C-alpha positions as CSV (number, residue, x, y, z in Angstrom):
1,X,-132.9,1.2,32.2
2,X,-130.1,0.8,29.6
3,X,-131.6,-2.5,28.4
4,X,-135.0,-0.9,27.9
5,X,-133.5,2.0,25.8
6,X,-131.7,-0.6,23.6
7,X,-134.8,-2.7,23.2
8,X,-136.9,0.3,22.2
9,X,-134.2,2.1,20.1
10,X,-135.5,1.1,16.7
11,X,-139.2,1.7,17.4
12,X,-138.3,5.1,19.0
13,X,-136.1,6.2,16.1
14,X,-138.9,5.1,13.6
15,X,-141.6,7.1,15.4
16,X,-139.7,10.3,16.4
17,X,-140.2,12.0,13.0
18,X,-143.3,12.6,10.9
19,X,-141.8,10.7,8.0
20,X,-140.8,7.8,10.3
21,X,-144.4,7.7,11.5
22,X,-145.6,7.8,7.9
23,X,-143.4,4.8,7.1
24,X,-144.8,2.8,10.0
25,X,-148.4,3.6,8.7
26,X,-147.4,2.5,5.2
27,X,-145.8,-0.7,6.6
28,X,-149.0,-1.5,8.4
29,X,-151.1,-0.7,5.4
30,X,-149.1,-2.3,2.6
31,X,-146.7,-4.7,4.4
32,X,-148.8,-7.8,3.9
33,X,-149.7,-7.2,0.2
34,X,-148.6,-10.0,-2.3
35,X,-145.2,-9.4,-3.7
36,X,-144.4,-8.6,-7.3
37,X,-147.8,-7.3,-8.3
38,X,-148.5,-3.9,-9.6
39,X,-150.3,-1.9,-6.9
40,X,-151.5,1.7,-6.4
41,X,-150.0,3.3,-3.3
42,X,-150.5,6.6,-1.6
43,X,-148.2,8.6,0.7
44,X,-148.3,12.2,1.6
45,X,-149.5,14.1,-1.5
46,X,-148.2,11.4,-3.9
47,X,-150.1,8.6,-5.7
48,X,-147.9,6.0,-7.4
49,X,-148.1,2.8,-9.3
50,X,-145.4,0.4,-8.0
51,X,-144.4,-3.1,-9.2
52,X,-143.8,-4.5,-5.7
53,X,-145.0,-3.1,-2.4
54,X,-142.1,-4.4,-0.3
55,X,-139.6,-2.7,-2.6
56,X,-141.7,0.5,-2.4
57,X,-141.6,0.3,1.4
58,X,-137.9,-0.2,1.5
59,X,-137.4,2.8,-0.8
60,X,-139.7,5.0,1.3
61,X,-137.8,4.1,4.5
62,X,-134.4,4.9,2.9
63,X,-135.3,7.9,0.9
64,X,-138.0,9.7,2.8
65,X,-137.8,8.4,6.4
66,X,-134.0,8.1,6.7
67,X,-133.3,10.8,4.0
68,X,-130.3,8.9,2.5
69,X,-130.0,11.5,-0.3
70,X,-130.3,14.7,1.7
71,X,-127.6,17.2,0.7
72,X,-127.0,20.9,0.9
73,X,-126.2,23.3,-1.9
74,X,-126.4,27.1,-2.5
75,X,-127.4,26.5,-6.1
76,X,-131.0,27.7,-6.9
77,X,-131.3,25.1,-9.7
78,X,-128.9,22.2,-8.7
79,X,-128.0,19.7,-11.4
80,X,-128.8,16.1,-10.3
81,X,-128.1,12.9,-12.3
82,X,-130.2,10.0,-11.0
83,X,-128.8,6.8,-12.4
84,X,-131.2,4.0,-11.5
85,X,-134.2,6.2,-10.9
86,X,-136.5,3.1,-10.6
87,X,-140.2,4.2,-10.2
88,X,-139.3,7.8,-9.2
89,X,-139.1,7.8,-5.4
90,X,-135.7,9.5,-5.4
91,X,-136.9,12.1,-8.0
92,X,-139.9,13.0,-5.8
93,X,-137.5,13.5,-2.9
94,X,-135.1,15.6,-4.9
95,X,-137.9,17.8,-6.2
96,X,-139.2,18.3,-2.6
97,X,-135.7,19.3,-1.5
98,X,-135.0,21.6,-4.4
99,X,-138.1,22.3,-6.5
100,X,-136.1,24.0,-9.3
101,X,-133.6,21.2,-9.6
102,X,-132.6,20.1,-13.1
103,X,-132.8,16.3,-12.9
104,X,-131.8,13.7,-15.5
105,X,-133.3,10.3,-14.5
106,X,-131.9,7.1,-16.1
107,X,-133.7,3.8,-15.9
108,X,-132.7,0.8,-18.0
109,X,-135.7,-1.6,-17.4
110,X,-138.4,-0.7,-19.9
111,X,-141.3,-1.6,-17.7
112,X,-140.0,0.3,-14.7
113,X,-139.1,3.3,-16.9
114,X,-142.7,3.4,-18.0
115,X,-143.9,3.4,-14.4
116,X,-141.3,6.2,-13.7
117,X,-142.7,8.3,-16.5
118,X,-146.3,7.6,-15.4
119,X,-145.7,8.4,-11.8
120,X,-144.0,11.7,-12.5
121,X,-146.7,12.7,-14.9
122,X,-149.5,11.8,-12.5
123,X,-147.9,13.8,-9.7
124,X,-147.2,16.8,-11.9
125,X,-143.4,16.5,-11.5
126,X,-141.9,18.7,-14.3
127,X,-138.5,19.5,-15.7
128,X,-137.2,16.0,-15.4
129,X,-135.4,14.4,-18.4
130,X,-136.1,10.7,-18.5
131,X,-133.5,8.5,-20.3
132,X,-134.9,5.0,-20.6
133,X,-131.5,3.4,-21.3
134,X,-128.9,1.7,-19.2
135,X,-126.0,3.8,-17.8
136,X,-122.9,2.2,-19.2
137,X,-119.4,2.8,-20.7
138,X,-120.5,3.2,-24.3
139,X,-123.6,3.5,-26.5
140,X,-123.5,0.0,-27.9
141,X,-126.1,-1.5,-25.6
142,X,-125.5,-3.9,-22.7
143,X,-126.9,-7.3,-21.8
144,X,-129.4,-6.8,-19.0
145,X,-131.4,-9.3,-17.0
146,X,-135.0,-8.4,-16.3
147,X,-136.0,-9.4,-12.8
148,X,-138.8,-8.6,-10.4
149,X,-139.2,-5.1,-8.9
150,X,-135.7,-3.5,-8.5
151,X,-133.4,-6.6,-9.0
152,X,-132.5,-6.3,-12.7
153,X,-128.8,-6.4,-13.3
154,X,-126.1,-7.0,-15.9
155,X,-125.1,-10.0,-13.7
156,X,-128.6,-11.4,-13.7
157,X,-128.9,-15.1,-14.3
158,X,-132.4,-14.6,-15.7
159,X,-133.2,-16.5,-18.9
160,X,-134.9,-13.3,-20.1
161,X,-131.5,-11.5,-20.4
162,X,-131.5,-9.2,-23.4
163,X,-129.5,-6.3,-24.9
164,X,-130.9,-2.9,-23.9
165,X,-129.9,0.5,-25.3
166,X,-127.2,2.3,-23.3
167,X,-125.7,5.7,-22.8
168,X,-122.2,6.6,-21.7
169,X,-122.4,8.3,-18.3
170,X,-119.1,10.0,-18.9
171,X,-120.6,12.1,-21.8
172,X,-123.3,13.4,-19.5
173,X,-120.8,14.3,-16.8
174,X,-118.6,16.2,-19.2
175,X,-121.6,18.1,-20.6
176,X,-122.2,19.9,-17.3
177,X,-120.0,22.6,-15.7
178,X,-121.1,21.5,-12.2
179,X,-123.1,18.5,-10.9
180,X,-124.5,18.9,-7.4
181,X,-125.5,15.3,-6.9
182,X,-124.7,12.2,-8.8
183,X,-126.5,9.0,-7.7
184,X,-125.4,5.7,-9.1
185,X,-127.6,2.7,-8.2
186,X,-127.2,0.5,-11.3
187,X,-127.1,-3.0,-9.8
188,X,-123.6,-4.1,-10.5
189,X,-122.6,-1.9,-13.4
190,X,-121.2,0.7,-11.1
191,X,-117.7,-0.8,-11.1
192,X,-117.2,-0.5,-14.9
193,X,-119.0,2.9,-15.1
194,X,-116.9,4.5,-12.3
195,X,-113.7,3.2,-13.9
196,X,-114.8,4.9,-17.2
197,X,-115.6,8.1,-15.4
198,X,-112.8,8.2,-12.9
199,X,-111.2,11.4,-14.4
200,X,-114.6,13.1,-15.1
201,X,-115.8,13.5,-11.5
202,X,-113.9,16.6,-10.5
203,X,-116.9,18.9,-10.7
204,X,-119.3,16.5,-8.9
205,X,-120.1,17.9,-5.5
206,X,-121.9,14.9,-3.9
207,X,-121.6,11.3,-5.0
208,X,-123.7,8.3,-3.9
209,X,-122.9,4.8,-5.1
210,X,-124.8,1.6,-4.2
211,X,-122.1,-1.0,-4.4
212,X,-122.9,-4.6,-5.3
213,X,-120.7,-7.7,-5.1
214,X,-121.9,-10.7,-7.1
215,X,-120.8,-14.3,-6.5
216,X,-118.2,-15.6,-9.0
217,X,-117.1,-12.1,-9.8
218,X,-114.3,-10.1,-8.3
219,X,-115.5,-7.9,-5.4
220,X,-113.5,-4.8,-6.6
221,X,-114.5,-2.6,-3.6
222,X,-111.0,-1.2,-3.4
223,X,-111.2,0.1,-7.0
224,X,-114.5,1.8,-6.3
225,X,-113.1,3.5,-3.1
226,X,-110.0,4.5,-5.1
227,X,-112.2,6.5,-7.4
228,X,-113.6,8.4,-4.4
229,X,-110.1,9.1,-3.0
230,X,-108.6,10.1,-6.4
231,X,-111.3,12.7,-6.8
232,X,-110.9,14.3,-3.4
233,X,-114.1,13.0,-1.8
234,X,-114.5,12.3,1.9
235,X,-116.6,9.2,2.1
236,X,-118.8,7.1,4.5
237,X,-119.6,3.5,3.9
238,X,-122.7,1.9,5.4
239,X,-124.9,-1.2,4.9
240,X,-128.4,-2.0,5.8
241,X,-127.6,-5.7,6.3
242,X,-125.5,-5.9,9.5
243,X,-125.0,-9.6,9.0
244,X,-124.6,-11.8,12.0
245,X,-121.8,-14.4,12.0
246,X,-120.2,-13.1,8.8
247,X,-117.4,-15.7,8.8
248,X,-120.0,-18.4,8.1
249,X,-122.9,-16.3,6.7
250,X,-121.5,-15.4,3.3
251,X,-124.6,-14.6,1.3
252,X,-126.4,-11.3,1.2
253,X,-129.8,-12.0,2.9
254,X,-129.8,-15.5,1.4
255,X,-129.4,-14.0,-2.0
256,X,-128.4,-16.6,-4.6
257,X,-126.2,-14.3,-6.7
258,X,-124.9,-11.5,-4.4
259,X,-122.8,-11.6,-1.3
260,X,-122.5,-7.9,-0.4
261,X,-124.2,-4.6,-0.9
262,X,-122.9,-1.3,0.5
263,X,-124.0,2.4,0.4
264,X,-121.1,4.8,-0.3
265,X,-121.6,8.5,0.3
266,X,-119.0,11.0,-0.9
267,X,-118.9,14.7,-0.5
268,X,-116.5,17.6,-1.0
269,X,-114.7,18.7,2.3
């Protein structure tokens, strides 16, 4: 029966937890909605406005069903910096995990930041500082391409590229004695930001980085991993792509601008 177990592995894994079953219900309910249209969605006790239902479903699967950001701490009020908070799914999860957490949520895209603020307010999520600026290496602003849903990036080829206000992440890191969780999902800017912060991560207990490799730019994965190693993190690298025939399939899901995306999880041993 080995073949049957393999065939049913993914459906079984999806259905064996309450959050996995919730994701399947959401997929059934919202999976065929038109893309890139603002929509009201409901899951559990939450009511959200989202810019794209497929992006919302993907976030729910990663954050709530698979619990990508689950971490443990003995701190009653852990400090969490959420760089790339998007519409607030990760903030909702962190507040479920640690209700007294002190969270700073950064979101560069103005329209998405407005949804983030609205979603947190509508769901009575308090004690979250929202910084509607790009996380960067200085406060001089950064050219940022506005794309649909969660695809905006400094490497965007969008004709709507514009300079948005920025903050230097390093300053926020040094302002805290301890950071329990640092999430960096900033669509390509992680390479420059991590380089700028490489000697300011010694008090970070858990570090998540979503790594992006854009065509016609150096991949620079080694420099990102080096930051983890220099700061004493054990790390795990994963991808949700699992590309077939990678020697000839070079694009990330047929993406026109990106050829690799990785999730890098770092923790203190």
